[in-house]
C-alpha positions as CSV (number, residue, x, y, z in Angstrom):
1,M,14.1,-30.5,9.0
2,N,11.1,-30.8,6.8
3,N,10.9,-30.4,3.1
4,V,9.0,-27.3,2.0
5,T,6.2,-28.3,-0.4
6,G,4.3,-26.4,-3.0
7,A,1.3,-26.4,-0.6
8,D,3.5,-24.8,2.1
9,L,4.5,-22.1,-0.3
10,L,1.0,-21.6,-1.4
11,Q,-0.1,-21.2,2.3
12,L,2.7,-18.7,2.7
13,L,1.5,-16.7,-0.3
14,V,-2.2,-16.9,0.9
15,L,-1.2,-15.6,4.4
16,A,0.9,-12.9,3.0
17,L,-2.1,-11.4,1.1
18,P,-4.2,-10.4,4.3
19,T,-0.9,-9.6,6.1
20,A,-0.1,-7.1,3.4
21,A,-3.7,-5.8,3.1
22,V,-3.9,-5.1,6.8
23,S,-0.4,-3.5,7.0
24,W,-1.0,-1.4,4.0
25,T,-4.5,-0.2,5.2
26,V,-3.6,0.7,8.6
27,T,-0.5,2.7,7.6
28,H,-1.6,4.2,4.2
29,E,-5.3,4.4,3.6
30,E,-7.8,7.2,4.4
31,L,-9.8,4.9,6.6
32,F,-7.2,5.1,9.3
33,R,-6.1,8.8,8.5
34,E,-6.9,10.2,12.0
35,F,-5.2,7.3,13.7
36,N,-2.2,7.7,11.4
37,D,-1.9,11.4,11.9
38,F,-2.2,10.8,15.7
39,C,0.6,8.2,15.5
40,T,2.8,10.3,13.3
41,E,2.6,13.3,15.6
42,R,3.5,11.1,18.6
43,A,6.2,9.4,16.8
44,Q,7.8,12.8,16.0
45,N,7.0,14.6,19.1
46,G,6.8,12.0,21.7
47,S,8.7,12.9,25.1
48,R,10.4,9.4,25.4
49,F,12.4,7.2,23.0
50,A,10.2,4.3,23.6
51,V,7.0,6.3,23.0
52,R,8.4,7.5,19.8
53,K,9.4,4.1,18.6
54,F,6.0,2.5,19.6
55,F,3.9,5.1,17.6
56,F,6.3,4.8,14.7
57,L,5.4,1.2,14.3
58,F,1.9,2.2,13.2
59,T,3.1,4.6,10.5
60,C,5.6,2.2,8.7
61,E,4.1,-0.7,6.7
62,Y,7.3,-2.6,6.9
63,C,7.5,-2.4,10.7
64,F,3.7,-2.9,11.1
65,S,3.9,-6.0,8.9
66,H,6.1,-7.8,11.5
67,Y,3.2,-7.6,14.1
68,V,0.6,-8.5,11.6
69,S,2.6,-11.5,10.5
70,A,3.2,-12.7,14.1
71,A,-0.6,-12.4,14.8
72,A,-1.3,-14.5,11.6
73,L,1.1,-17.2,12.5
74,F,-0.2,-17.2,16.1
75,F,-3.7,-17.9,14.9
76,T,-2.9,-20.2,12.0
77,R,0.1,-22.1,13.6
78,F,1.9,-22.1,10.3
79,T,5.5,-23.3,10.3
80,L,8.2,-23.8,7.6
81,L,11.0,-26.4,7.6
82,F,10.8,-27.1,11.3
83,D,8.0,-28.1,13.7
84,D,9.3,-26.4,16.7
85,W,9.9,-22.6,17.5
86,R,12.5,-22.5,14.7
87,G,9.6,-23.2,12.2
88,Y,7.7,-20.2,13.5
89,V,10.8,-17.9,13.2
90,V,11.4,-19.0,9.7
91,S,7.9,-18.7,8.7
92,W,7.5,-15.4,10.4
93,L,10.4,-13.9,8.5
94,A,9.3,-15.5,5.2
95,L,5.7,-14.1,5.7
96,V,7.1,-10.6,6.3
97,W,9.3,-10.8,3.3
98,V,6.6,-11.9,0.9
99,A,3.9,-9.5,2.4
100,N,6.4,-6.6,1.9
101,H,7.0,-7.6,-1.7
102,L,3.3,-7.7,-2.4
103,M,2.9,-4.2,-0.8
104,S,5.8,-3.0,-2.9
105,I,4.1,-4.3,-5.9
106,Y,0.8,-2.8,-5.0
107,G,2.5,0.7,-4.3
108,R,4.1,0.7,-7.6
109,L,0.8,-0.2,-9.4
110,R,-0.9,2.6,-7.5
111,L,1.8,5.0,-8.4
112,G,1.4,4.0,-12.1
113,I,-2.3,4.4,-12.0
114,R,-2.0,7.9,-10.5
115,S,0.6,8.9,-13.0
116,E,-1.7,7.7,-15.7
117,R,-4.7,9.7,-14.3
118,L,-2.5,12.8,-14.1
119,E,-1.3,12.5,-17.6
120,I,-4.9,12.0,-18.9
121,G,-5.9,15.1,-16.9
122,L,-3.1,17.0,-18.3
123,K,-3.9,16.0,-21.9
124,E,-7.5,16.8,-21.4
125,A,-6.7,20.3,-20.1
126,V,-4.2,21.0,-22.9
127,S,-6.7,20.0,-25.6
128,E,-9.5,22.0,-23.9
129,R,-7.2,25.0,-23.7
130,A,-6.2,24.6,-27.3
131,G,-9.9,24.4,-28.3
132,V,-10.7,27.7,-26.5
133,K,-7.7,29.3,-28.1
134,K,-8.9,28.1,-31.6
135,M,-12.3,29.5,-31.1
136,E,-10.9,32.9,-29.8
137,E,-8.6,33.1,-33.1
138,R,-11.7,32.6,-35.3
139,G,-13.6,35.4,-33.8
140,P,-17.2,35.7,-33.3
141,Q,-19.1,33.6,-35.8
142,K,-22.3,34.8,-37.4
143,E,-25.3,32.7,-37.1
144,R,-26.6,31.3,-40.2
145,K,-30.3,31.7,-40.8
146,A,-32.1,28.7,-42.1
147,G,-34.1,29.5,-45.1
């Protein structure tokens, strides 16, 4: 068993960033909307259990992150604690865990930003509406002639 160093944890965090980005983008962003809609429809209406579960993997960021993490570990050969297959299993599960926490943080951040935008829009609409009512209450104003 190897000791986990700060460099190992930094590598884990660095690997988790693209893993989370790819998982989130494929499952949530507009860029893959048609693909996501297709997979959602097949996951809900597939004729076989295996077909439904296969297509569901592309609609769930948690599920999809397992496969993205496995691909990242395949290409980087990153391991934790052990130098054999056990190190790959530990690093795979750790990478999934970190990537999903990053996606959770990103999701909460997006929700906060969206809520703030809605709140600002609502305030603007209310103040605009209040301004219109105020003008209606004053009635038509006579134009002042310069002179």
